[in-house]
C-alpha positions in Angstrom: 124.9 79.9 61.1 126.1 83.0 62.9 129.7 82.3 61.9 128.7 81.8 58.2 126.8 85.2 58.2 129.8 86.9 59.8 132.1 85.4 57.2 129.8 86.5 54.4 129.6 90.0 55.7 133.4 90.1 56.1 133.8 88.9 52.5 131.5 91.7 51.3 133.5 94.2 53.3 136.7 92.9 51.9 135.4 93.3 48.4 134.0 96.8 49.0 136.7 98.3 51.2 139.7 96.1 51.7 141.7 98.6 53.9 138.9 98.7 56.4 138.6 94.9 56.3 142.3 94.4 57.0 142.2 97.0 59.8 139.2 95.1 61.3 141.0 91.8 61.1 144.0 93.3 62.9 142.0 95.2 65.5 139.6 92.4 66.4 141.9 90.6 69.0 142.6 93.9 70.8 138.9 94.7 70.9 138.2 91.3 72.3 140.8 91.8 75.0 139.3 95.1 75.9 135.8 93.5 76.3 137.0 90.9 78.9 136.7 93.2 81.9 133.1 94.1 80.9 132.2 90.4 80.6 133.7 89.8 84.1 131.7 92.7 85.6 128.5 91.4 83.9 129.0 87.9 85.3 129.6 89.3 88.8 126.5 91.5 88.6 124.4 88.5 87.4 125.7 86.4 90.4 125.0 89.3 92.8 121.5 89.7 91.6 120.9 85.9 91.8 122.2 86.0 95.4 119.9 88.9 96.3 116.9 87.1 94.7 117.7 83.9 96.6 118.0 85.8 99.9 114.7 87.7 99.3 112.8 84.5 98.3 114.3 82.3 101.1 111.4 83.0 103.6 108.9 82.0 101.0 110.8 78.7 100.3 111.0 78.0 104.0 107.2 78.6 104.5 106.4 76.4 101.6 105.0 78.6 98.9 102.6 76.8 96.6 
């Protein structure tokens, strides 16, 4: 469904302003490549927060929280 909406919005943009649509079509892979490091950092931060949470909740697990 999300892909269909994106395709519909792109078609509307293509009709209204085709130079911008062509630029977006050419720039999209480069923008995706630039976003990869941010995705890696987000994954590492999520893992670190999960580790900290597990370390902090470990005593409660050992003592048998209800």
